[in-house]
N, C-alpha and C positions, 0 to 999 in steps of 0.2 A: 493318491489324491482322488477324491470322489468324482464320479461322472457328473456331467452337467445334466440339467433337466431340459429336455427338448419340448418345444411347443408342438401341438398337433399340426398335421398337414393343412388342416383347414385354417387354423390361425396363422400359419406361415404365409398364406396368401393375402392376409389383411395388410393394409398399409402400415408402415412402421409407426406413423404418427398415431394411429389408433391404438397400437400396442402400448404406446408410451403415455397415453392420456392420463391414466391414473398415477403413474410415477411422477409426472411433471408437477402434480399438485404437492409433492413432497418438497419441491425446491423452488417455490415461487419467489422471485427476487422482488425488491422494493424499489419504488421510484426514487431516483436521486440524480443530482447533477453529475455528469461524468467527471471523474477525477481519478488520478493515480495516487494510491496511499501506500506508504512504507513506514515501518517503525523500527527504531534502533534502540538498543539497551543503553540506559544512563547509569552512571556510577551509584546514584541514590535517587530518591523521589524528587523530581524537579517541580518547580513552580513557575516563576517568571522567566521570560525568554526574550532575547533581542538579538539583532544582527550586529556583530562587532565591526570595527573599521578594517579588520583583517579578512572579512568575508565569512568568518565562522559564526556558528550559533553559540551564544553565551547564555547560561541559565543559572538560576539560583537553586540551591538544595537546602531548604530550611532545616530539615531534620538532621542533616549532617553538618550544618554550619559551614558549607563550602560553596564555591562558585564553579560551575562546570563549563567546559568548552567542547563543542562537537563540530567536526568538519562536515562539509556537505555530503561526504561519502559515508558519514555515520560513525567515525572514530571519535571516542569521547575520552576526556580526562578531566580532572577537577583540582581545585586549589583551595587552601584554607581561606575563609572569609575574614579572619582576624589579621590584624597588622603584626608583622614579625617583630616590630619594635617593642611590642608589649611583652614584658617578661612573663607575666601571668595573664594572658588574654582572656577577656570576659567572654562568656557564652554568646554565640551569635546565631541569628535566625534570618538570613537574607531572604528578602521577599520579592520585590520587583527590580528590574534592571533595565538600563537604557544606555545607548551609545551617545557620546558627547563629541563636540567639534574638536576637543583637545586630543583626540586619538585614543581616548580611554573609555572605559565603561564605568557607570556609577550605579550603585544598588542601594535600596532601602533595607532596613533591618528592623524586624518586629520587636527585637529586644533592646533596641536603642541605637541611635545614630545612623549614619550613612557611610558608605565606603566607596573607594575608587580602586579599580583593578586595571592594570595594564595588560596588554595582550601577551606578555610573558608570564602572567600569573601573579605578579607582585601586587600587594594590597597596601593601601594607606587608609586609615580611618581618621578623618579630620574631626576636630572638636567642634561641637555645635553650641549655640548660646544656652540651650536648656536640655535636660535629659528627656528621655521618652522614646518609645518605639516609633518608627516611620513606616509609611506604606507607599503612597504614590510618589513617583519621581519622574522628572521631565526636564528637558533643556528649554529654558525660556528664550524669548526673542532677544533678550539682552545678553545671551551667551552664558548666563549663570545656571547653576543646578538648583531647581526648585523641588521641594518635597512637602509631604503632608504628615502631620502627627495626629492620628485619629483620637487617641485617648485624651490628649490635652487640647484638642481643637485649635491647632496651630498650623499655619502655612509658613514655610521658611525658605531661605535662599542662601547660597554660598557660591562664591566665585570659584573657578577651576584652580585658582592660585591659593585657595583657602582664605581669601580676604573678602571683605564686603558682606560679612554674615549679618543676616537680619531675620527676625521672626515676627509674624503678625498674628495676633490673637483674634479668633472668630467669636462672634456673639452667640451665646446659647450653646446647646448641645447639638453639634452637627456631625462630628466624627468624619472629617474629610478623608477620602480614600484615593482612588486612581486619579491621575492628573495628566493633562496634555496641553501643549502650546497651541492656542487657537489661531484661526486665520486673521484675527484682529490684533495679534501681538500680545494678547493677555493670556493668562493661565486659567484653564477651566478644569473643574474637579467635581467629583460626585460627593454628595452629602447624604448618606443613608439614614442617619438618625433624624434629620429634619425633612427627609423626603424632598430633596431639592438638588439643583445643580448650582455650584458656586463659580464665581469668576473673580480673579484678582489681577490687577494691572501690575506691571513691573515696578510701579511706584507705590504699590501697596493698597490701592483702593479696591474695596471688596463689594460685590453684589451677590444676591441670591435669587434664584428663580424656582418657584415651587413646581413640582411635577403634578399634572392633572390627576393621575391615578393614585389613590391613597395607598400608603404602605407599599410603594413600588419596589423598594430596595434597589436603588441604582448601584451597579457594580463596576462598570468600566466606561471609559469615554475615549473616543478616538476621532481622527479626521477621516471622513468617508471618501469614497471615490469621486464624489461631486465637490470635494473641497469644503464641505460643511461639517459641523460637529454632530456626532452620533453617540448615543449611550445605550446601555442595556438596562433593563428592569428585570431583575431576577424573579421577584415575587409577582410583579405585574405581567410577566410573560410577554414583554414587548421590547422592540428595538425602536428607539425614538430619535428624532432629529431636533436640535435646538439651534436657532439662528443666533448670530452675535448680538441681536437685540433681545434675546431671551424668549422668543416664541417657540413653543414646543409642539411637535406633531408626533403622535404615538402611532406605531404600526404594530398590531397584535400578531403574535406567532400562533400557528395552529397547534391544537392539542392542549391538554390540561396538565401534562407532566413536564413540559419544557421549562428549563431554567437557564436562560442565556447568561453567559459569564463575560469573558473578554471578547473583543472584536477588533478586526483589522480590515482595511480596504484591500480587496483582492485584485488580481490582474485583469479580471473579467468585468470590471465595472460594478461589482456587487460587494456587499459586506459579508465577511465570513466570521462566524462566532463560535465560541466553545459552549458546550453543554455541561452544566454543573449538576444536573439531576442524576441521581444514582440509577444505573441501568440504561441510560439513553445511549451511551457508547457511540456518539456521533459528532460530527462537525456540521454546523448549520450554515446556511447561505441565504441571504436576503437581498433582493434588488432594492434600489432606492425608491421604487414604486411600491414595495411591500410584498412582492411575491417571494415566498419562503419555501425552502426545501432543506433536506439534510442528507449527509453522506455517512453511511455506517462505517465504524472503525472496527478493526479486528480486536478480538479479546474483550476485556472489560477494564473499566477505570475512567474517572472523570478527567477533564482537560482544563487545568487552571489558566493557561495563557496561550496566546497565539501571536505570531509575527510573520512578516513577509520579507523574503530575500529579494535582491534586485532582479534575479532571474524569473521572478513571478511565483516561485514555489512558496507555499505556506507551511510554517513549522509550528508545532504545538507541543506543549508539555503534557504529561499524563501521569496519573497517580500509580500506574502500573510499572513505574520505574522505566519509562520509555520516553523517547523524543520521536515525534512523528512528522512526516512530510506529506503534504497534500499538493498535488500538481493538477490544477484544473485543466481539462482538455475538452475538446469538442466531443459531443456524444457520438458513439459509433453509429453508422447507418447500415441497416440490413442490406446485404448484397453489394455494398460499396466499400466499407472500411471497418476494421476492428481496432481495438486499443490494445497495445502491447506494453508490458511493464517487466523489466528484468527483475528477478528475485534473488535474494541472498548475495547481492553485489557481484553477480556473475556476468560474463560477457556474452550476450546473445547476438548472434550474427543473423543478418537478413538480406534478402535480395528481392526487391520489389519488381513487379511486372515491367518488363522492358529493360531492366537494368542488366549490365554485363558483369558487374562485380558485386561482391558482398561488402556490407558495411555493418558497423556496430550499432546496436540499439542504444540510444541515449539512456543514461541511468534514470532520468525522470520519466521515461516512457514516451510513447508517441502513437498517433494513429497511422495505420498502414492500409494500403489498398488490399481488397480481397484478391487472392491470387499470389500474395507474397509468400516466398519460401523462407522458412525459419530454421536455423540450425541451433539446437539445444543439446548437442551431444556432450558438451562440457558446460552446460548452463541450465537455467531454469527460468521459464517465462510464464507470466500470467496473461491470459487472453480474456478480454471483455468484449462482448458482442451484443448487438441489439437482438431482442427476442424476435422482432419482425418489423415489418413496415407499419406505420400508424400508431406506434406506442413508444414512450420514452423508457420503458423497462429494459434492463440489460441482464445478462447472465455472465458468469465468470468461472473459469477453471484454470488450473495450472498444468503445464506440460514440461517434460524434461527428458534427457537422455535419448534424443532422436532428432531427425531432420524431417520436416513436413511442409506441406503447402496448405494454406487456409482457403477454404472454398465455402461460399454461402450464397444462396439465391436471394433475390429481392421479393419476398412474399410475407404474408402476415405471420405465418409460423415458420420461421427461417432457421432450420437446423444448420449448425456449423460443422463442416467436415474438415478433419485434420488428416490429409492424405500423405502417407509415408512416401518419401522421395529419396533419391540417391541410390547408388549401386549397393548390391548385397556385399557385405564386407567379409573378407577372408573365407570365401566359399571355394570348394574344390573346382578347379577349372573344368570347363565343359568337356575337353578332350579326355581328361582323367575320369570324369564322372560317367562317361559313356563306356569306359572299359568294363568288360564282363569276364567272368571266370566260369567255365563250364565244368561241372562236376556231376557224375552219375546222371547225365541227361538233364540237369537243372541249370538254368541261367539266373544268376543273382547279380544285383547291382550293389556293390559294397558301399558306394558313395551315398546312395539315397536310403537304402535299407527298406524294411517292410513298411507299407503304408499304414496309417492309423485306421482303425476300424470304425466306420460310420461316424466320423468326426468325434471320436471319443478321446480318452486321455491316455491311450496306450503309447509308450515311447517308441520312437523310430529305432529300429535295430537292423543291422545287416545280418544276413544269414549266409554263411559260407560253408559249404560242405561238398564232398565229392572225392574223386579219384586223385585230384591234385594234392600235392604235399602241402603242409602248413606254410612252408617257405614260399611256394608258388602262389598261394592265396594271399600272403602278406605282400608279395611284390605286386600282385594285381591290384591290391587296394592302395598302393603307394602312388601318389600323383607324381608326374614327371616335372621336375624343376631343375634349373641350372644351378651350379654351385654359387653363382653370384647372388641368387635369390633364395637359396636354401636356408631360410630362417624359420624359426619356430613361430607359427602364427599365434596371435592372441586368442584367448579363450572365447571371446565374444565373436559371434558370427551373425550374418544376416543384417537386418536393420530393424529398429524398434522405436517405440515411443511410449513413455509412461504418461498417464493422465490422472488428475486428482481434482474433483470438483463436482458441480451440479449443473443442471440445465441441459438444453438440447445441443450437446456436443457429441460428435461421432468420430472416432479414430478409424482410419480405413487402410487396410493392407491389400495385398494382391487377391487373396482368396476369401477374405472375410472382413467385416467391420463390426465395431463394438460401440453401441450407443450408451452413454452414461445415464445412470439412474441414481446418482448420488454415491460416489465410490472412489476407489483408487485402483487403477487397472493398467494393464500392459497389452499392447498389440505389437506383434513381432512377425515379420516375414523371415522365414528360415531358409537355409540353403537347400533344403529338401523340397522346394516348391510347395510349401505349406504356410499358413498363417496361424500363429499361436495367439490366443487370447487368455490372459491370466488375471484373476481378480484377487486383490489383497483385502479390500474392504468393500462393503456394499454389494451392488448388483449391476450387471450390464446385460444388455440385449444384444446377442450376436446374430449377425446375418451371414450365413454361409452361402457365398456366391456359387460354389461348385455344386452343392446339393440342393440349392434353392430352398433353404429352410431357415428357421430362426431357433434360437435356444436361449434360455435364461442361464446365466453363469453367476453363481453366488460367490461370496468370500471363501477363499481356500480352494476354489475350483479352477480348472482351465479347459479350454476347448481348442482342438486342432482342426482347422479346415484344410483339407488336402485336395490336390488336383485329381480330377476323375480320370481314370485310365481306360 
């Protein structure tokens, strides 16, 4: 393995912040509301999503002609959207989905009709008065299921018992889409073709309200956190409020490429909405006063729909064959708290300052105080911290396979230290480690071996030679243990922590610390009183506490900082 490149003695005396000034420019985070994001694989590309009466997430899969179900833990399965009573079921393309008071879920179908699915996955497709694809679907104040038919400009209703069917023809070309039950007991729906918002009472009386912005392309409508009606304008790049009297207030979104899609009231008193524009890869948030921001999502893919569970988490569908969960949390504060999120459904243990016992980190994540000790020896955690005081910007990195304490000062440029904690594992007991064997006038320590040279990459190796026989040397190297404890120790020794991410994070061992510059790296305290830094990807800046120097360690390299004798 190649040697590391050392900085000069002069540069070693510079503050670490100065050494990282250029590298931080490579990993500037973006402003966003604090939130925890996780994505789970779906059986097929999902579209509409709703919370079922069983607490699970139910979603449509138009391309597969199926309805999916996902538990809050991310386990998914799906069911055919066609009725098993049909000998030769017609092709289906389920679109939107909603939960109903009858304990079932109902979904619209772009290829025709609507469907009801029970929580056991059984489907019934009731007959409607006329053929045609459906889009919007909602439960009315009368308990009936209401739906829209864009191509035929029809609004329809059906009782949960499949009785009381009725359809109402709209005037002109309106192409009604998404629908919601309003605070006034009427059904409200978007009309993209006529650039208006429609309203129909449960008795069938229809009204239309034009949108001030021309060609706004309204996409979705929902009840906001204030109890009022809100809708998105995809082409108009606005999120707007409409009163039950029809008065519309439009709130523009920043940027020219944004295309708001679906929306839902969040647990934080704001509106959360999906982005339909290719490449945006984000979930948006807007207060009822019009202050907007966005939260970036991992990977790529647009988000067709979003819903909210009773626990406050927001769930969205994505064209990347995933279902995502966003949990809004308070922003981390420099020097006070950081945000933790367990990854890959692992059990992260933590002990907050002053606590006597360890507790599990909730799967939705939480904020913890600086000084919290975290155990990821069998888990994986994502840490989000404030860049510093006086800014909403944050930085994020993942850590695993170690136990550590989070330390951060309260200042403008607040580096986060992850300090290795816990005892060194499976190391030679001190009594055995001090045992020496004298041969030909030379004293060697078989437990520790030869020291690394100048913090280089030379492996530690014991040197045993002399007058003693090989058997004597072997006995000298053998630790003294009782029969009750004479078990083969595991291969892993010492203590370690892997890190993966960008921003001002520094993992700190006994003899050295490694500051991330956009990478995947390991810091490990070994039994031989040294600290190993190893880099898989990217670059880290190593501070050698023993030799008071710094070194740049690149991918494929490692650095050993040893105690000075």
